[in-house]
N, C-alpha and C positions, 0 to 999 in steps of 0.2 A: 504494500500500500504506500509505504514511504517513497518508493522509486517512482510511483505513478504521480505523487505530488511534485517531486522534483522534475519529472518530465513535463508536467503541466507548466510549472514556473519557467523552465527553460524555454518552452514553446511560446509563452506569453511575452517573455523578454525579447525573443527573436522577432516576434510579430509587431511589437510596439513601434519601431522605426517605419516599417512598411505602412502601418495604419496611420501614423502621424503624416507621412507623405501623401497618403490618400486624402486625409482631411485637408491638408494644404492645397492639394490639387482642386478639391471640390470647392473650397473657400475662395480660391483664385478664380475658378470658373464662374462662380456666382458674381463676383465683382466685375469681371469682364462682360458677362451677359448684362448686368445692370447698366453698364455704360453703353454697350453696343446696341442695346434695344431701345435706349432712350431717343425720343425725337429731338429733345433739347434738355440741357441742364444748365443751371447757374449755381456757382460756388465762389466763396471768398477764399482766397489762398494767401498765406504768408509764405513767401518764396525767398530763399537765400541761395546765392551762387557767388563766385568770386567778384562779381561786378557790384554786389551789394545786396541789401534786403529790401524787398518790395511787398507791399500789401495790395493785392490784386482782386478786382471783381471781374470774374470770368464767366462769359456766356458762350456755350457751344450749341449750334444748331446743326443737326444731321443733314447732309453727310459730313461737311467739312467747313462750315461757315463759323467764324469765331470773332467775338467782341471782348476786348479786355480793356479795363480802365485801371489805371495806376492810382490807387487811393493814397498810398504813401510810398516814398522811395527817394531817389535822388531829387534835389531841388529842380533839376532840369526835366525830370519825367513825371513828377507828381501832377496829376490831373490830366495827363495824356491818355487819349483813347485810341486804340488800335482796332481797325476792322479788317478782317481777312475774309473775302468772299470770292473764291476763284472763279465763279460764274461771271462775275463783273470784271475782275482784274486778275487773270491767271499769274501766279508767281509774284503778286505784288500786295503790299499792305498799305491801306490808307491810315495815315496817322493825323489826328487833330490834336494840336498842342493847346495848352491853357490860353495862350495868346489869341487862339481862334484860327491861326493858320492851319492849313491842311496840305500835307505833302504825301506823295506816293513813293513808297520805297520798295526795292526788289527785296525778296526774302533773304538773299545772300548779302545784303548791305550790312556794313559794320554795325549799324544801330540795331539790326534785327538778329544778327548771328548770336547763337546761344542765349536766346531770350525766349520766354513763354509767351510773348506778346501776340503771336499769330497762330498758336497751337492750342488744340483742345488739351488741357492739362491732363486729364485722366487718359485720354487717347494717347498722348505722348509717353506716359508712363508704361501703358500696355505695350506700345510699340518698342519702348526701350528694352523691356525684358524679353520681348518676342516669344520664342519657343523655349526658353529656359524653363526648367522644372522648379517650382518653389519647395522649400523645405520650411516646416513649421518651427520657428525659433522661439516663440513665446506665446502664451495665451493669458492675458490679464487685462484688467481694467475694461473689460467688455470688448476687446478687440484682439484679433489674431495678428501676430507679427510674422510675415512671410519673408524668407530671404531668397534672393536669386543671385547666383554667382556666375559671372561670365569667365570665359577662358582668358581674357586679358587682365584678370585681376581685379576688375571693377565689380563691386557688389551693390545690389539695390535691396533695401528693406522697405516692405509696404505693409502698413497696418490697415486692417479691414474690420469694420464693426459688424454688429449682428444683423444689420440691414443690408449687408453686402456693399457698403460704401467705403471708398478709400478715404481714410481720415488723415493719413500722414505717410511721408515717404523720405527716404534718404538714400543718396547715391554716394558711394565711398570708393576711394582708391586706397587700399591698405587702411590706415586709420584716419585718413584725411577725408573729411566730408566735402564733396564737390558741390552738391545740391541738396537743399532740404525743402520740403513741401509741408504745410500744415493746412488742412482744409476745414472750413466751417460752414454750416448752414446750407448744404446742398439742397436745391429744389429741382424736381425732376418733372419733365413733360408739362410745362406751364404754358406752352403755345407762344413762346417769345420769338421775336425775329431779330436779326442782326442790323443794327444801325448806330449812328452816333448818338441818337436821342434816347435810347432805352437805358 
């Protein structure tokens, strides 16, 4: 009888990592489906990268239209609204500065490179991890922390709440945080449209 108990314990210990990975995969699948099935979503994001820290109001409308307002950031960008609608201006972003002036910028322009101004933030995170398999790193505070490790040494951690919403993300190279995202108050399928006035 004792040997049966030991066999059962060993079996459970061997299955635990596989079950955790399955839970990580189903948790991630739920978050991806939440984003990809939405007609639109709006979310506030606290975003940090080497260029600075920005407080953004982001609206994404399927399939790929985006409006981002910089609520706080560098003095130069605070109040700026970026609108990306490839049906109107393929490969270009309309920027309206606080002064009221409007300019058209190529996505590859220096002001646009490495910024979230023209991207669906959730969509960009999903695209970043691509087909990498998640592992469950932590489960606390009502959210699951999923880790994605790429071959180039870059790792992405994404936290997902019980409603399958991405609430936080960090991109790291070694111990250095390259980008961090903290999301608040997501609103889904509210019938919004992309324009400067929304």
